[in-house]
N, C-alpha and C positions, 0 to 999 in steps of 0.2 A: 705461396711463396714466390717471390719474383725469380724467374729463371735467368741464370747468369750464362754468359758466353765469353769465350776467350776474347780478349782484347784484340780485335781484328787487325789493327796496325802491327801489333806484336806478332801475330800469326803470319801476316804478309812478310814481315821482317825475316822470320824464320824460313819462309818459302825462298826469298831472294837469296839468303845465305846459302840454302841448299842448292839452288839453281846455279849459283856461281861456282860451287865446289863441283857439281856434276859437269859443268862446262869445262872447268879446269882439268878434270880427269878424262875429258873426251867422251863422256857417256851420252850427253846431249849437246845439241847446238842451239836449241831454241825452246821457247814455252810450249810450242806445238809438240816437239819431241817429248817433253816432260808429260804433257797431257796424255799422249798415247801410251807412255810407259806406266802411267797411273791407271791405265785401263779405261780411260775416257777418250773423248774426241780431241782433236788438235786445238780446239779453241777453249778447252776447259779451264786451263790455268789463267789465260787472259781474261775470260768472262768472270771467273771468280774474283780475281783482283780488281776488275772494273767495277764490280758490285760491292767492293770493300770486304771481301771474304778471303780467307786463306784456303789452301788445299786441305781437304778433309783428311783426318787421320786414317780412315779406311782406305782412301785412295793412296796414301803413303804406304800402307801395308801391302797393297797390290804392287806398287813399285818395288818394294823390298823383296816380294816373292818373285817378281820377274827378274830382278838382278840375281837372285839366288839361282834361278833357272839358267841364266846366262853363264853364271860362274861355274856351274857344273859341267859345262860343255866347252868351256874356253880353254884351248891348248896353249895360247901365248901367255907366257909368264908376266910380262909387263901389263897386258890387258887384265890378267887375272888379279894382279896387285891393285890395278885401278878399280876393278869391281869390288874388291874387298873394302877399299877406302870408301867407295860410293855407298856400300851397304852400311858402314859405320856412320857415314854422315846422314843417311836416311834415319837410321835408329836414333841418333842423336836429335834429329828434328822431331820425331815422334815423342821421345822422352821430354823434350822441352816443351812441346805443345800440351802434353798430358799434365805436366807439372804446372804450367801456367793456367790450365783449365781447373786443376784442383784448387789452386790459389784463388781463382775467381769464385768458385763454388764456396769455398770456406768463407770468403769475404761476403758473399751474398747471404749465407746462413747467419753470420754475425750481425749483418745489418737487419735481417728479418727478426732476429731475436731481440734487438734493441727496439725495434718498432712495436713488437708485441708487448714489451715491458712498459712502453709509454702508454699503451692502452689501459693498463691496470694501475 
């Protein structure tokens, strides 16, 4: 069966939406900051996007974990509120990407089933 992948422009769209939210909250200032928070090097996000790929869900999970660790030691209430909002945004991005991937997988299965029926 043909392997399906999340529509990469859609994945990149989710990434840009997340980046703008994290910038608005003061969590990051650049793609380099986001790459480091994802547990990668500073060129990770830029390179992934230039190749037409989005940030991997595993990297977003690392980002979520790092935000959780920061939240646990943050004494400033405003900053704590921003970290909570950032965690919600990251979780929404993960959920959106997983849902989109499930849709792509389902579509690929239906397409494969139709091709098999044509053979018989």
